[in-house]
C-alpha beads as a LAMMPS data file, in Angstrom:
LAMMPS data file: protein, C-alpha beads

405 atoms
404 bonds

1 atom types
1 bond types

-500.0 500.0 xlo xhi
-500.0 500.0 ylo yhi
-500.0 500.0 zlo zhi

Masses

1 110.0

Atoms # bond

1 1 1 168.239 -116.339 109.730
2 1 1 165.108 -118.343 108.844
3 1 1 167.209 -120.833 106.885
4 1 1 169.675 -121.067 109.760
5 1 1 166.874 -121.735 112.248
6 1 1 165.338 -124.463 110.085
7 1 1 168.679 -126.119 109.496
8 1 1 169.546 -125.774 113.145
9 1 1 166.304 -127.537 114.075
10 1 1 167.408 -130.497 111.944
11 1 1 170.890 -130.387 113.422
12 1 1 169.534 -130.132 116.960
13 1 1 167.375 -133.211 116.372
14 1 1 170.372 -135.045 114.963
15 1 1 172.762 -133.910 117.666
16 1 1 170.273 -134.634 120.449
17 1 1 169.823 -138.169 119.119
18 1 1 173.574 -138.818 119.017
19 1 1 174.005 -137.224 122.437
20 1 1 171.296 -139.422 123.946
21 1 1 172.975 -142.442 122.378
22 1 1 176.243 -141.455 124.046
23 1 1 174.465 -141.169 127.401
24 1 1 172.662 -144.484 126.847
25 1 1 175.902 -146.256 125.919
26 1 1 177.749 -144.861 128.924
27 1 1 174.909 -145.826 131.288
28 1 1 173.844 -149.246 130.025
29 1 1 176.742 -150.604 127.952
30 1 1 179.740 -149.149 129.786
31 1 1 182.588 -146.781 129.113
32 1 1 184.620 -149.442 127.275
33 1 1 181.890 -149.920 124.655
34 1 1 181.539 -146.149 124.460
35 1 1 185.261 -145.962 123.771
36 1 1 184.939 -148.486 120.920
37 1 1 181.956 -146.591 119.522
38 1 1 183.954 -143.359 119.731
39 1 1 186.795 -144.943 117.761
40 1 1 184.356 -146.069 115.040
41 1 1 182.858 -142.571 114.846
42 1 1 186.383 -141.227 114.473
43 1 1 187.017 -143.737 111.674
44 1 1 183.891 -142.581 109.798
45 1 1 185.433 -139.103 109.732
46 1 1 188.994 -140.150 108.957
47 1 1 188.182 -142.625 106.159
48 1 1 186.540 -140.066 103.822
49 1 1 189.619 -137.897 104.299
50 1 1 191.912 -140.803 103.424
51 1 1 189.978 -142.308 100.502
52 1 1 188.478 -139.083 99.133
53 1 1 191.907 -138.028 97.815
54 1 1 190.990 -134.422 98.571
55 1 1 188.619 -134.194 95.606
56 1 1 185.442 -133.237 97.489
57 1 1 186.329 -129.547 97.834
58 1 1 187.646 -129.343 94.261
59 1 1 184.516 -130.966 92.796
60 1 1 182.233 -128.931 95.057
61 1 1 183.766 -125.679 93.851
62 1 1 183.239 -126.720 90.206
63 1 1 179.702 -128.137 90.357
64 1 1 178.403 -124.991 92.103
65 1 1 178.028 -123.278 88.716
66 1 1 177.572 -126.267 86.335
67 1 1 174.374 -127.066 84.405
68 1 1 172.296 -129.788 86.062
69 1 1 173.155 -132.741 83.818
70 1 1 176.855 -131.942 83.827
71 1 1 176.786 -131.617 87.621
72 1 1 175.051 -135.004 87.993
73 1 1 177.667 -136.714 85.825
74 1 1 180.451 -135.011 87.757
75 1 1 178.925 -136.025 91.090
76 1 1 178.531 -139.649 89.982
77 1 1 182.163 -139.700 88.857
78 1 1 183.314 -138.323 92.175
79 1 1 181.306 -140.916 94.131
80 1 1 182.673 -143.776 92.014
81 1 1 186.177 -142.980 93.246
82 1 1 185.719 -143.989 96.935
83 1 1 183.577 -146.963 95.898
84 1 1 186.535 -148.390 93.977
85 1 1 188.967 -147.607 96.784
86 1 1 186.769 -149.294 99.393
87 1 1 186.619 -152.372 97.150
88 1 1 190.419 -152.546 97.350
89 1 1 191.119 -151.383 100.915
90 1 1 188.513 -153.336 102.890
91 1 1 189.601 -156.820 101.667
92 1 1 193.178 -155.872 102.560
93 1 1 192.031 -155.050 106.098
94 1 1 190.256 -158.412 106.337
95 1 1 193.468 -160.202 105.381
96 1 1 195.469 -158.173 107.928
97 1 1 192.911 -158.927 110.634
98 1 1 193.171 -162.660 109.872
99 1 1 196.975 -162.572 109.793
100 1 1 197.089 -160.883 113.219
101 1 1 194.917 -163.566 114.786
102 1 1 191.569 -161.754 114.492
103 1 1 192.045 -158.976 117.081
104 1 1 188.763 -157.521 115.774
105 1 1 185.933 -160.114 115.880
106 1 1 184.619 -160.886 112.402
107 1 1 181.038 -159.834 113.171
108 1 1 182.281 -156.396 114.212
109 1 1 184.705 -156.290 111.294
110 1 1 182.020 -156.849 108.659
111 1 1 179.338 -154.720 110.322
112 1 1 181.825 -151.904 110.915
113 1 1 183.125 -152.195 107.342
114 1 1 179.616 -151.893 105.902
115 1 1 178.942 -148.864 108.112
116 1 1 182.189 -147.196 107.059
117 1 1 181.429 -147.758 103.370
118 1 1 177.791 -146.632 103.321
119 1 1 178.403 -143.693 105.671
120 1 1 181.392 -142.508 103.642
121 1 1 179.512 -142.372 100.337
122 1 1 176.453 -140.788 101.983
123 1 1 178.657 -138.159 103.623
124 1 1 180.263 -137.273 100.283
125 1 1 176.831 -137.101 98.638
126 1 1 175.567 -134.721 101.309
127 1 1 178.577 -132.423 100.821
128 1 1 178.087 -132.337 97.057
129 1 1 174.385 -131.560 97.425
130 1 1 175.380 -128.477 99.417
131 1 1 177.566 -127.435 96.484
132 1 1 174.488 -127.517 94.280
133 1 1 172.471 -125.446 96.738
134 1 1 170.306 -128.423 97.852
135 1 1 170.765 -127.439 101.478
136 1 1 167.627 -128.971 102.937
137 1 1 167.977 -132.293 101.115
138 1 1 171.605 -132.537 102.237
139 1 1 170.634 -131.970 105.856
140 1 1 167.717 -134.397 105.697
141 1 1 170.090 -137.048 104.354
142 1 1 172.514 -136.235 107.143
143 1 1 169.774 -136.667 109.727
144 1 1 168.675 -139.982 108.255
145 1 1 172.151 -141.494 108.350
146 1 1 173.187 -140.068 111.707
147 1 1 170.196 -138.986 113.798
148 1 1 167.270 -141.210 112.847
149 1 1 168.476 -144.491 114.311
150 1 1 169.740 -143.639 117.844
151 1 1 166.222 -143.196 119.353
152 1 1 165.204 -146.567 117.878
153 1 1 168.255 -148.301 119.339
154 1 1 167.744 -146.624 122.712
155 1 1 164.050 -147.604 122.842
156 1 1 164.963 -151.144 121.823
157 1 1 167.522 -151.408 124.604
158 1 1 165.243 -149.912 127.252
159 1 1 162.433 -152.325 126.380
160 1 1 164.667 -155.370 125.926
161 1 1 167.697 -155.551 128.252
162 1 1 169.259 -158.255 126.047
163 1 1 169.569 -155.627 123.277
164 1 1 171.887 -153.455 125.370
165 1 1 174.944 -154.471 123.364
166 1 1 177.362 -152.788 121.004
167 1 1 176.267 -155.176 118.247
168 1 1 172.675 -153.907 118.467
169 1 1 173.874 -150.295 118.339
170 1 1 175.862 -150.997 115.180
171 1 1 172.957 -152.922 113.621
172 1 1 170.654 -149.923 114.098
173 1 1 173.271 -147.658 112.521
174 1 1 173.628 -149.981 109.530
175 1 1 169.871 -150.260 108.940
176 1 1 169.546 -146.470 108.949
177 1 1 172.279 -146.180 106.312
178 1 1 170.504 -148.706 104.089
179 1 1 167.308 -146.638 104.374
180 1 1 169.280 -143.492 103.526
181 1 1 170.489 -145.030 100.292
182 1 1 166.976 -146.131 99.359
183 1 1 165.894 -142.474 99.667
184 1 1 168.897 -141.284 97.631
185 1 1 168.110 -143.820 94.923
186 1 1 164.513 -142.577 94.783
187 1 1 165.784 -139.002 94.415
188 1 1 168.098 -140.063 91.598
189 1 1 165.266 -141.678 89.645
190 1 1 162.906 -138.726 90.180
191 1 1 162.728 -136.336 87.207
192 1 1 164.885 -138.825 85.224
193 1 1 168.078 -137.620 86.883
194 1 1 169.577 -141.076 86.386
195 1 1 169.785 -140.415 82.628
196 1 1 172.502 -137.826 83.263
197 1 1 174.695 -140.224 85.259
198 1 1 178.030 -140.776 83.556
199 1 1 181.731 -141.152 84.118
200 1 1 184.105 -138.253 83.412
201 1 1 187.353 -140.147 83.904
202 1 1 189.753 -137.560 82.482
203 1 1 188.014 -134.773 84.400
204 1 1 188.330 -136.510 87.776
205 1 1 191.919 -137.524 86.973
206 1 1 192.750 -133.847 86.564
207 1 1 190.833 -133.159 89.756
208 1 1 192.915 -135.645 91.730
209 1 1 196.080 -133.849 90.634
210 1 1 194.630 -130.428 91.444
211 1 1 193.290 -131.622 94.802
212 1 1 196.630 -132.330 96.453
213 1 1 196.337 -129.287 98.773
214 1 1 192.830 -130.373 99.802
215 1 1 193.982 -133.950 100.352
216 1 1 196.701 -132.726 102.657
217 1 1 194.122 -130.612 104.472
218 1 1 191.669 -133.513 104.848
219 1 1 194.296 -135.956 106.069
220 1 1 195.955 -133.625 108.519
221 1 1 192.639 -132.218 109.719
222 1 1 191.175 -135.622 110.543
223 1 1 194.399 -136.779 112.172
224 1 1 194.653 -133.700 114.369
225 1 1 190.969 -133.952 115.342
226 1 1 190.859 -137.647 116.283
227 1 1 194.462 -138.431 117.142
228 1 1 193.837 -137.658 120.805
229 1 1 191.288 -140.430 121.362
230 1 1 193.501 -143.060 119.720
231 1 1 196.437 -141.953 121.867
232 1 1 194.183 -141.942 124.911
233 1 1 193.146 -145.538 124.260
234 1 1 196.828 -146.483 123.986
235 1 1 198.093 -144.552 127.033
236 1 1 195.117 -144.490 129.399
237 1 1 192.747 -147.293 128.307
238 1 1 189.217 -147.464 126.925
239 1 1 187.418 -146.193 130.042
240 1 1 189.151 -142.817 130.029
241 1 1 188.761 -142.743 126.252
242 1 1 185.036 -143.108 126.910
243 1 1 185.138 -140.181 129.349
244 1 1 186.857 -138.014 126.752
245 1 1 184.430 -139.175 124.053
246 1 1 181.420 -138.192 126.156
247 1 1 182.801 -134.736 127.000
248 1 1 183.849 -134.226 123.374
249 1 1 180.390 -135.288 122.150
250 1 1 178.630 -132.785 124.424
251 1 1 180.913 -129.940 123.361
252 1 1 180.771 -130.942 119.690
253 1 1 177.085 -130.006 119.645
254 1 1 178.290 -126.405 119.512
255 1 1 180.557 -127.066 116.531
256 1 1 177.988 -129.005 114.528
257 1 1 175.204 -126.485 114.962
258 1 1 177.282 -123.378 114.271
259 1 1 179.412 -124.634 111.383
260 1 1 176.821 -126.726 109.554
261 1 1 173.706 -124.640 110.233
262 1 1 175.140 -121.123 109.902
263 1 1 178.384 -121.188 107.897
264 1 1 178.391 -124.263 105.641
265 1 1 174.974 -123.563 104.023
266 1 1 176.421 -120.225 102.815
267 1 1 179.363 -121.856 101.026
268 1 1 177.867 -121.396 97.581
269 1 1 177.297 -117.692 98.334
270 1 1 180.899 -117.419 99.534
271 1 1 182.167 -118.925 96.281
272 1 1 180.017 -116.591 94.177
273 1 1 180.886 -113.431 96.149
274 1 1 184.604 -114.310 96.156
275 1 1 184.553 -114.350 92.344
276 1 1 183.455 -110.702 92.181
277 1 1 186.158 -108.062 91.565
278 1 1 184.982 -105.964 94.504
279 1 1 185.603 -107.746 97.849
280 1 1 182.845 -105.747 99.554
281 1 1 180.200 -108.451 98.997
282 1 1 182.440 -111.110 100.501
283 1 1 183.286 -108.954 103.522
284 1 1 179.610 -108.185 104.105
285 1 1 178.791 -111.892 104.119
286 1 1 181.788 -112.554 106.396
287 1 1 180.612 -109.974 108.950
288 1 1 177.098 -111.435 108.902
289 1 1 178.443 -114.912 109.606
290 1 1 180.770 -113.606 112.325
291 1 1 177.908 -111.991 114.236
292 1 1 175.432 -114.819 113.757
293 1 1 177.996 -117.527 114.487
294 1 1 179.371 -115.734 117.549
295 1 1 175.935 -115.363 119.097
296 1 1 175.155 -119.032 118.544
297 1 1 178.507 -120.106 120.001
298 1 1 177.824 -118.205 123.227
299 1 1 174.268 -119.503 123.550
300 1 1 175.167 -123.102 122.788
301 1 1 178.156 -123.114 125.142
302 1 1 175.859 -122.106 128.002
303 1 1 173.280 -124.731 126.974
304 1 1 175.905 -127.495 126.774
305 1 1 177.233 -126.620 130.225
306 1 1 173.776 -126.707 131.780
307 1 1 172.930 -129.986 130.033
308 1 1 176.059 -131.714 131.314
309 1 1 175.507 -130.391 134.845
310 1 1 172.010 -131.911 134.871
311 1 1 172.987 -135.212 133.288
312 1 1 176.090 -136.210 135.219
313 1 1 174.222 -137.284 138.387
314 1 1 171.945 -139.492 136.258
315 1 1 174.851 -141.342 134.642
316 1 1 176.301 -142.552 137.935
317 1 1 179.846 -142.739 136.521
318 1 1 182.392 -141.436 139.087
319 1 1 185.085 -141.055 136.415
320 1 1 183.006 -138.373 134.714
321 1 1 182.658 -136.345 137.906
322 1 1 186.354 -136.725 138.706
323 1 1 187.395 -135.347 135.312
324 1 1 184.813 -132.564 134.980
325 1 1 187.429 -129.754 134.568
326 1 1 188.483 -131.447 131.332
327 1 1 185.049 -130.659 129.889
328 1 1 185.488 -126.890 130.239
329 1 1 188.777 -127.048 128.337
330 1 1 187.199 -129.169 125.596
331 1 1 184.244 -126.762 125.355
332 1 1 186.547 -123.756 124.864
333 1 1 188.608 -125.711 122.339
334 1 1 185.479 -126.630 120.386
335 1 1 184.426 -122.978 120.172
336 1 1 187.831 -122.126 118.681
337 1 1 187.584 -125.062 116.262
338 1 1 184.175 -123.831 115.090
339 1 1 185.742 -120.484 114.211
340 1 1 188.740 -122.144 112.564
341 1 1 186.572 -124.418 110.385
342 1 1 184.377 -121.484 109.401
343 1 1 187.410 -119.616 108.103
344 1 1 188.515 -122.818 106.383
345 1 1 185.414 -122.586 104.179
346 1 1 186.225 -118.948 103.464
347 1 1 189.738 -119.919 102.360
348 1 1 188.205 -122.499 100.007
349 1 1 185.951 -119.847 98.462
350 1 1 188.945 -117.510 98.075
351 1 1 191.024 -120.195 96.275
352 1 1 193.706 -120.150 98.982
353 1 1 194.533 -123.757 98.103
354 1 1 198.231 -123.751 98.929
355 1 1 197.649 -121.920 102.197
356 1 1 194.925 -124.454 103.094
357 1 1 197.480 -127.263 102.843
358 1 1 200.228 -125.415 104.714
359 1 1 197.994 -124.423 107.631
360 1 1 196.541 -127.932 107.873
361 1 1 199.996 -129.511 107.974
362 1 1 200.997 -127.083 110.690
363 1 1 197.860 -127.907 112.679
364 1 1 198.436 -131.668 112.445
365 1 1 202.070 -131.375 113.472
366 1 1 201.162 -129.107 116.375
367 1 1 198.393 -131.476 117.484
368 1 1 200.698 -134.509 117.389
369 1 1 203.512 -132.765 119.255
370 1 1 201.193 -131.271 121.869
371 1 1 199.361 -134.556 122.463
372 1 1 202.564 -136.567 122.767
373 1 1 204.050 -133.961 125.103
374 1 1 201.031 -133.194 127.293
375 1 1 199.002 -136.417 127.370
376 1 1 201.575 -138.646 129.147
377 1 1 202.155 -135.947 131.774
378 1 1 198.653 -134.526 132.352
379 1 1 196.432 -137.372 131.123
380 1 1 192.973 -136.269 129.957
381 1 1 193.756 -132.651 130.755
382 1 1 196.807 -132.852 128.505
383 1 1 194.732 -134.094 125.567
384 1 1 192.196 -131.306 126.148
385 1 1 194.921 -128.651 126.346
386 1 1 196.444 -129.929 123.098
387 1 1 193.001 -129.621 121.492
388 1 1 192.613 -126.054 122.818
389 1 1 196.016 -124.846 121.632
390 1 1 195.634 -126.457 118.204
391 1 1 192.185 -124.926 117.676
392 1 1 193.385 -121.463 118.662
393 1 1 196.384 -121.672 116.369
394 1 1 194.298 -122.771 113.385
395 1 1 191.771 -119.975 113.931
396 1 1 194.481 -117.317 114.118
397 1 1 196.282 -118.587 111.007
398 1 1 193.158 -118.923 108.851
399 1 1 191.787 -115.547 109.908
400 1 1 195.099 -113.865 109.034
401 1 1 195.226 -115.481 105.577
402 1 1 191.708 -114.356 104.635
403 1 1 192.775 -110.745 105.205
404 1 1 194.845 -110.801 101.999
405 1 1 192.058 -109.976 99.530

Bonds

1 1 1 2
2 1 2 3
3 1 3 4
4 1 4 5
5 1 5 6
6 1 6 7
7 1 7 8
8 1 8 9
9 1 9 10
10 1 10 11
11 1 11 12
12 1 12 13
13 1 13 14
14 1 14 15
15 1 15 16
16 1 16 17
17 1 17 18
18 1 18 19
19 1 19 20
20 1 20 21
21 1 21 22
22 1 22 23
23 1 23 24
24 1 24 25
25 1 25 26
26 1 26 27
27 1 27 28
28 1 28 29
29 1 29 30
30 1 30 31
31 1 31 32
32 1 32 33
33 1 33 34
34 1 34 35
35 1 35 36
36 1 36 37
37 1 37 38
38 1 38 39
39 1 39 40
40 1 40 41
41 1 41 42
42 1 42 43
43 1 43 44
44 1 44 45
45 1 45 46
46 1 46 47
47 1 47 48
48 1 48 49
49 1 49 50
50 1 50 51
51 1 51 52
52 1 52 53
53 1 53 54
54 1 54 55
55 1 55 56
56 1 56 57
57 1 57 58
58 1 58 59
59 1 59 60
60 1 60 61
61 1 61 62
62 1 62 63
63 1 63 64
64 1 64 65
65 1 65 66
66 1 66 67
67 1 67 68
68 1 68 69
69 1 69 70
70 1 70 71
71 1 71 72
72 1 72 73
73 1 73 74
74 1 74 75
75 1 75 76
76 1 76 77
77 1 77 78
78 1 78 79
79 1 79 80
80 1 80 81
81 1 81 82
82 1 82 83
83 1 83 84
84 1 84 85
85 1 85 86
86 1 86 87
87 1 87 88
88 1 88 89
89 1 89 90
90 1 90 91
91 1 91 92
92 1 92 93
93 1 93 94
94 1 94 95
95 1 95 96
96 1 96 97
97 1 97 98
98 1 98 99
99 1 99 100
100 1 100 101
101 1 101 102
102 1 102 103
103 1 103 104
104 1 104 105
105 1 105 106
106 1 106 107
107 1 107 108
108 1 108 109
109 1 109 110
110 1 110 111
111 1 111 112
112 1 112 113
113 1 113 114
114 1 114 115
115 1 115 116
116 1 116 117
117 1 117 118
118 1 118 119
119 1 119 120
120 1 120 121
121 1 121 122
122 1 122 123
123 1 123 124
124 1 124 125
125 1 125 126
126 1 126 127
127 1 127 128
128 1 128 129
129 1 129 130
130 1 130 131
131 1 131 132
132 1 132 133
133 1 133 134
134 1 134 135
135 1 135 136
136 1 136 137
137 1 137 138
138 1 138 139
139 1 139 140
140 1 140 141
141 1 141 142
142 1 142 143
143 1 143 144
144 1 144 145
145 1 145 146
146 1 146 147
147 1 147 148
148 1 148 149
149 1 149 150
150 1 150 151
151 1 151 152
152 1 152 153
153 1 153 154
154 1 154 155
155 1 155 156
156 1 156 157
157 1 157 158
158 1 158 159
159 1 159 160
160 1 160 161
161 1 161 162
162 1 162 163
163 1 163 164
164 1 164 165
165 1 165 166
166 1 166 167
167 1 167 168
168 1 168 169
169 1 169 170
170 1 170 171
171 1 171 172
172 1 172 173
173 1 173 174
174 1 174 175
175 1 175 176
176 1 176 177
177 1 177 178
178 1 178 179
179 1 179 180
180 1 180 181
181 1 181 182
182 1 182 183
183 1 183 184
184 1 184 185
185 1 185 186
186 1 186 187
187 1 187 188
188 1 188 189
189 1 189 190
190 1 190 191
191 1 191 192
192 1 192 193
193 1 193 194
194 1 194 195
195 1 195 196
196 1 196 197
197 1 197 198
198 1 198 199
199 1 199 200
200 1 200 201
201 1 201 202
202 1 202 203
203 1 203 204
204 1 204 205
205 1 205 206
206 1 206 207
207 1 207 208
208 1 208 209
209 1 209 210
210 1 210 211
211 1 211 212
212 1 212 213
213 1 213 214
214 1 214 215
215 1 215 216
216 1 216 217
217 1 217 218
218 1 218 219
219 1 219 220
220 1 220 221
221 1 221 222
222 1 222 223
223 1 223 224
224 1 224 225
225 1 225 226
226 1 226 227
227 1 227 228
228 1 228 229
229 1 229 230
230 1 230 231
231 1 231 232
232 1 232 233
233 1 233 234
234 1 234 235
235 1 235 236
236 1 236 237
237 1 237 238
238 1 238 239
239 1 239 240
240 1 240 241
241 1 241 242
242 1 242 243
243 1 243 244
244 1 244 245
245 1 245 246
246 1 246 247
247 1 247 248
248 1 248 249
249 1 249 250
250 1 250 251
251 1 251 252
252 1 252 253
253 1 253 254
254 1 254 255
255 1 255 256
256 1 256 257
257 1 257 258
258 1 258 259
259 1 259 260
260 1 260 261
261 1 261 262
262 1 262 263
263 1 263 264
264 1 264 265
265 1 265 266
266 1 266 267
267 1 267 268
268 1 268 269
269 1 269 270
270 1 270 271
271 1 271 272
272 1 272 273
273 1 273 274
274 1 274 275
275 1 275 276
276 1 276 277
277 1 277 278
278 1 278 279
279 1 279 280
280 1 280 281
281 1 281 282
282 1 282 283
283 1 283 284
284 1 284 285
285 1 285 286
286 1 286 287
287 1 287 288
288 1 288 289
289 1 289 290
290 1 290 291
291 1 291 292
292 1 292 293
293 1 293 294
294 1 294 295
295 1 295 296
296 1 296 297
297 1 297 298
298 1 298 299
299 1 299 300
300 1 300 301
301 1 301 302
302 1 302 303
303 1 303 304
304 1 304 305
305 1 305 306
306 1 306 307
307 1 307 308
308 1 308 309
309 1 309 310
310 1 310 311
311 1 311 312
312 1 312 313
313 1 313 314
314 1 314 315
315 1 315 316
316 1 316 317
317 1 317 318
318 1 318 319
319 1 319 320
320 1 320 321
321 1 321 322
322 1 322 323
323 1 323 324
324 1 324 325
325 1 325 326
326 1 326 327
327 1 327 328
328 1 328 329
329 1 329 330
330 1 330 331
331 1 331 332
332 1 332 333
333 1 333 334
334 1 334 335
335 1 335 336
336 1 336 337
337 1 337 338
338 1 338 339
339 1 339 340
340 1 340 341
341 1 341 342
342 1 342 343
343 1 343 344
344 1 344 345
345 1 345 346
346 1 346 347
347 1 347 348
348 1 348 349
349 1 349 350
350 1 350 351
351 1 351 352
352 1 352 353
353 1 353 354
354 1 354 355
355 1 355 356
356 1 356 357
357 1 357 358
358 1 358 359
359 1 359 360
360 1 360 361
361 1 361 362
362 1 362 363
363 1 363 364
364 1 364 365
365 1 365 366
366 1 366 367
367 1 367 368
368 1 368 369
369 1 369 370
370 1 370 371
371 1 371 372
372 1 372 373
373 1 373 374
374 1 374 375
375 1 375 376
376 1 376 377
377 1 377 378
378 1 378 379
379 1 379 380
380 1 380 381
381 1 381 382
382 1 382 383
383 1 383 384
384 1 384 385
385 1 385 386
386 1 386 387
387 1 387 388
388 1 388 389
389 1 389 390
390 1 390 391
391 1 391 392
392 1 392 393
393 1 393 394
394 1 394 395
395 1 395 396
396 1 396 397
397 1 397 398
398 1 398 399
399 1 399 400
400 1 400 401
401 1 401 402
402 1 402 403
403 1 403 404
404 1 404 405
């Protein structure tokens, strides 16, 4: 509980910073810019799923019990993979952008590309640190790349009205990522860790083959999670996408704090207890996480509702007030997604690799069908309902599968 409280304090600081940035963007930049920012945030989640080739979970499960030097070499090999893929994919996107007549301005293209690259590698590094039990370092790195810069950008914009632009927001994000990598480099050189850096090409090649179920899970999971906002921008425009992004951001506080402060830090313990012949240790840990996570979900849902109720009058955006019922659906859907993702980690610890892929494919297909069926008819409410039904289905399926030990 002490560890959860400390980690939750970091997550609360991070989440509060991102939440305030969402409010600031909606108030001073406009819902259209908020919609663009929401799409970029979605891309930072989808790109690691696409370019990671599913290897993060496979590597994480292996390095949990490796000696230090072997784990460092394995981590460096894993991080080299997306670096090479970015070096190939990003120039292709530049060429496509030029061929289409530059629909994305070049200054946003290059700034966004740098953010996507640095954030992707930092995100993978943070995940792998958790696999080694470096929970606090991983969360500090997460805060530096995601929660440190929003207050600076907000203060800058409040003091200088000319800085109230999307370009300034992205510049602050980029500078924070550069600082994050300076800290990571310092950590690598401390205690001569850099001497253990190496490339295990054959090992990661085998990992790519073994990671197909995880790759399917990552791809389908990111698509099902962020498909709605891309469809919203296509069907309803950027302003309503901004409304959905704001509601989603408020509700997502619940998911971030519960999953990454209560469940995710116990992943190494899950892996170790799942390897024991007697399932009693795993079930004991599961019950502990169920109780602790359930209590936090209830408390945070109430807090998020109160926070939105107090903030809406300050934003002075009639579209938010008009679509308030959508928030309650998104909040319930987020609670279900928190439970579903928690049981996703349990499936990873239990080596339910094939089931992970099958359930994820089912979730993505359900999300796509539900969004395409409900969004054109019910608008924002349709997207929220699709989110709710998909989250409930994933939770039920993953819970059922973990019963088979």
